[in-house]
C-alpha positions as CSV (number, residue, x, y, z in Angstrom):
1,M,165.7,126.0,97.3
2,N,166.5,122.3,97.7
3,E,164.4,119.7,99.5
4,S,166.4,120.0,102.7
5,E,166.0,123.8,102.8
6,F,162.3,123.4,102.1
7,N,161.8,121.0,104.9
8,D,163.7,123.2,107.4
9,I,161.6,126.2,106.5
10,A,158.3,124.3,106.4
11,D,159.0,122.6,109.8
12,Q,159.9,126.0,111.4
13,T,156.7,127.5,110.0
14,I,154.6,124.7,111.5
15,E,156.3,125.4,114.9
16,D,155.8,129.1,114.4
17,I,152.1,128.7,113.8
18,Q,151.7,126.7,117.0
19,T,153.5,129.5,118.9
20,A,151.3,132.1,117.2
21,I,148.2,130.2,118.3
22,D,149.5,130.0,121.9
23,D,150.4,133.7,121.9
24,S,147.0,134.7,120.5
25,G,145.0,133.4,123.4
26,A,142.4,132.0,120.9
27,D,140.5,128.8,121.9
28,I,142.2,126.6,119.2
29,D,143.5,123.2,119.9
30,Y,146.3,121.8,117.7
31,D,148.2,118.6,117.0
32,E,151.3,118.0,114.9
33,I,152.1,114.5,113.6
34,G,154.7,113.8,111.0
35,G,154.7,117.3,109.5
36,V,150.9,117.6,109.4
37,L,149.5,120.3,111.7
38,T,145.8,120.1,112.5
39,L,144.0,123.0,114.1
40,E,140.7,122.2,115.7
41,F,138.0,124.8,116.7
42,E,135.3,124.7,119.3
43,D,132.7,123.8,116.7
44,G,134.7,120.8,115.6
45,S,135.9,122.3,112.3
46,K,139.5,122.0,111.4
47,I,142.3,123.7,109.4
48,I,145.0,121.3,108.3
49,F,148.5,122.1,107.1
50,S,150.7,119.6,105.2
51,K,154.1,119.9,103.7
52,Q,154.3,119.0,100.0
53,A,158.1,118.5,99.4
54,P,157.9,117.4,95.7
55,V,156.3,120.8,94.8
56,K,157.9,122.7,97.7
57,Q,154.6,124.0,99.0
58,L,152.6,124.2,102.2
59,W,149.0,123.2,101.7
60,M,146.2,124.3,103.9
61,A,142.7,122.9,104.0
62,A,139.9,124.8,105.7
63,K,136.1,125.0,105.6
64,S,136.3,127.5,102.8
65,G,138.6,125.4,100.6
66,G,142.1,124.3,99.9
67,F,145.1,126.7,99.4
68,H,148.7,126.3,98.3
69,F,151.5,128.4,99.5
70,D,154.9,129.0,97.9
71,Y,157.9,130.4,99.9
72,D,159.0,133.8,98.8
73,Q,162.7,133.9,99.5
74,V,162.9,137.7,99.0
75,K,160.1,138.5,101.5
76,Q,160.9,135.4,103.6
77,C,157.3,134.4,103.9
78,W,154.8,132.0,102.5
79,V,152.3,133.4,99.9
80,G,149.2,131.9,98.4
81,D,149.9,130.8,94.8
82,G,146.4,131.8,93.7
83,N,146.0,135.2,95.3
84,G,149.4,136.3,96.7
85,E,148.0,136.6,100.3
86,E,150.5,136.0,103.0
87,L,150.0,132.8,105.0
88,Y,149.5,134.4,108.5
89,A,147.0,137.0,107.1
90,M,145.0,134.2,105.4
91,L,145.2,132.0,108.4
92,S,144.0,134.8,110.8
93,R,141.1,135.5,108.5
94,L,140.1,131.8,108.2
95,A,140.6,131.1,111.9
96,T,138.5,134.1,112.8
97,A,135.7,132.7,110.6
98,Q,135.9,129.2,112.0
99,A,136.4,130.2,115.6
100,G,133.6,132.8,115.7
101,E,136.0,135.2,117.5
102,D,138.7,137.6,116.4
103,V,141.9,135.6,115.9
104,S,145.1,137.5,115.0
105,L,148.1,135.3,114.3
106,T,151.4,137.0,113.6
107,R,154.6,135.7,112.3
108,P,157.3,135.5,114.9
């Protein structure tokens, strides 16, 4: 994957996460500026996504730590480089913990 393809996929993913939050009905505010997506929860905690074009990864920072995701072109999804967990599964789990309510985010 070249840098242009990475940026297209990463930008679409950031848009898709925003749509998934809207569709979930969860009380999560979000803001996207320059490819950085910040999710803010009622308790003031945040989950932050950023594109890392040089290494072709999405990075996510949450209360529980930092995570890096590689795009799996066969499965057409982002997977954690340390544990192989799919992005939306991990985001749902972490958002549930930070929101204090069940948050189920699905990939469009």
